[in-house]
Phi, psi and omega in degrees: 000135183278131185291143176267132187242158176247149176236121174267120180255146160244128177243131179220156180269129183286147173092358180233133180223139353302162194290144164261100192228155168234150167237129193212160183237134178226162173274150185283004171273355182292129184276158180307311181294319173307313179301326169310303187299312173307311179302320186297317182281322182293318176281329184101023180279169183268334170090020190264344184250167177290165185209166178210147167253149165236116181224130178051040179085350177250155179254142186223133174141214189300323194253001182241163187263354180300142187296115180274352173278003177292146184272156170306333174297336183298336183267008183034056178290149168241163187303135179087352167309153176205155175206177186243156176227123177243139173233146183068097186279006179267318183261341177056068182270101188259128175247146173255123176252128190239128176281116188264321190202146174223120187214157182302146174288123170274167183297326187258009183294139180240121180209148004279152179209149170265129182252351180186162173177173178219145165067152182275159180291138175307153170287130177292139170103005183273344174116347182115174183308323180292345172258353185309297185296323177299314180303313182292326178300312182300326180284325173290327177292318180303313175306318183296312182294323183291318186292319178301320182286326177292317171309308185300317181297317175300314185292325173276003186062034187241160176276132183293130178265090182251127185260099176289344179288343180273356177235159175298146189296332180295335171315324184288329187234346182284119176246111190291340185262003181281127170223123184247088183297329183291311179306315178301312181294327170300318177300311174305315182294329177287328179294325181258131180287332178199168179310124172080004180239071196292137176248093179262042180303332200259048182292358179281352173100010179266109185251023184286326176303320188279316184289344188297145179287000000 
């Protein structure tokens, strides 16, 4: 019987600083297709666009015929090995996955799970990593101007005249520094009926059921 191991990954989005990253643990029996869905939930993407993995010179994913049902154990990864995952070929969100640790599955092991991370996933539709910081800066400047206008209106005993239709809706709710490990792990628990038994019936890419509070 082949021993089952756990793999600890660090994934981060290339081209953004400070890093947007997650550190997570999965079984080496996880397939490439399952890993795609896990990354979508772990990072916070919406799952509406195509994706690809680039591992040892081969591509796996939406546009390639290579078998995406192969498990991670097939690649015989070693610690410090790395490969890439690209999501959304229009905006080209490229991620690097690095193997930090490989260790035997214990009787009390719980997986998949996120153990650390920093910053919120970018909003889809802003153009990709090269436009990310510019978009966040515009959001912060708008928030600053809005707060100034509110303060002045209160001082003048007037109702603030703010036209929310002039700005993207995500300005009102996106916190670029937020990382909610508990919410992500709750979503992963919903996804898995029990340890190591994934239910990937949602392959159309709608993850809202799992991320609902």
